[in-house]
C-alpha positions, 0 to 999 in steps of 0.5 A: 349070205346065200349059197352060190347055187342060189344064184345059178343059172345066171339069168337077169333075176339071179344076177340082179340078186347077186349084185344086191346081196354082195354090193355092200360087202364088196364096196366096204373092201374097196373103200377100206383100200382107198382106191381112186376109182371105186366105180371101176373097181366095183365093175371089175370085181363083179365082172370077174365074180359073175364070170367065175361063179358057174365054176365056183367049187365051193371049197371056201365060203362064197364070202371068202371068194368074193373078198379075194376077188375084191382084194385083188382088184383093189391091189390092182387099182392101187398099183395103177394109181401109183404109176 
C-alpha cells in the first residue's frame, strides 16, 4: 500500500487512485461485519477517509487508520440495522 502523501493533493487522479487502492480492503471489512447496506457503508467510509486524509499525521499505518474508519462505520450501520 502507498504512503498517504502519494495521494495528496486530492485531485481527481489521486482520489481515483485512493479509491482503487483501498476499495477491496474496506469492502472486506464491511462484508465481514455483515452490514445490510454495503454501498452506503462504503460511501460513508470513503467520504470520511478522503475528508480526513489531508490531516492524517501518519502516527499509525494508513491501513490501521482505514480499518478504524471502516470498523466504526460498520458498527454504526449495525446499530442502525438493529433499530
